C-alpha positions, 0 to 999 in steps of 0.5 A: 792258445796256450793253457795248463792242460796244454802245458801238462800236456807236453810236458808228458809228450816229452817222457824219458826213457827210465822214468816216463817224465822229462827232464824238466818235469824231474827237475823241478819235482826235485826242487819243489820237494826239496830233493834239490836244496836251495842255492845249490848249484845245478852243474849241467853234465852232473845233471845229464849223467844223473838223468841219463841223457845228454846236456841239451835236455838239461840245459833246455829245462834250465833255460825254461826252470829259470823263466819259471823262477826256479832257478837262478842263473849267474854270469860266470856261477851258473845255475842255482835253486831259488829257494821254495819259500813263503817269499817265492809265493808271496811274490808270485801271488802279489803279481797275480793279484795284479793281473787276475783282477784286470783280466777279470774286469774285462771279461765281465764286459764281454761275457755271454749268456753261454758263458755265464751257464757254463760257469755255473755248469763247472761250479756245480760240479766243484761243489758236488766234488766238494774236494773229494778228489783233490786232482779232479778239483784242480781240473774243475779250478782250472776250467772255470778260471781259464773260461774267465781268461782265454779269450783275453787279447793280452796274451802276456798277461795269459800266459803269465797266469798260466806260468804262475798256476802252474807252480802255485799248483806244483807246491800247493799239491805237496799239501791238503786243503783246509776245510775253511779254505775250502768253504772260501773257495766255494763262497768266494766263486759263487759271489764271483758269478754273482757279480758277473751276472750283475755286469758289476765289474769292479766288485768281481775285480774285488773277489778275484783278488781276495780269491787269489790272496785268500790262495796264497796265504793258505799256501804260504801257512801250510808251507810255514807249519811244515817247516816249523814241524821239520827238525833242524 
């Protein structure tokens, strides 16, 4: 079963000799933070030289980044960077608004008392932390949603959620979470637990759709503000 945690662990195990991070991690980080410009050509030989590695790890990284939507490959033109902009986030969130409610409806139908208690325990930790540590909050939030999705039979849908979650996490860590969004996240988690306990599958699906949509809009707004505040 593949999870965000296992993906991060796998990435950390492919350490580069000089920087302690893999070619994939370094290149993705460069794209997200704009060190590699939108639509810039990604030449395998140049990247291998810059990162002090052979061409094979670079090719593998580009294929992985292509699968995650960070890189576009065109016949006879090679790889280029897809712009990481509001449209990119919008596209991911529109897909997630379709996937996550379906996963949530199914979970409501099979949830156990122990799983509800675990959701409440994680939520208590989230509220006690109160966004005091963004990384810890992200890990707790991951546990919360992962508990609902990991038992689903449709592994393709769960894997897509995993990839999208990782991408949005990588983008969102550039920006602080606003106080209003923090409040909404806590309220939406509480509503979701209440719907699950009441066996209200449709209500839970509506809450998770609002939750995903709100997170996407928050990221896009922060990206827009950062873009407008950057000198031309």
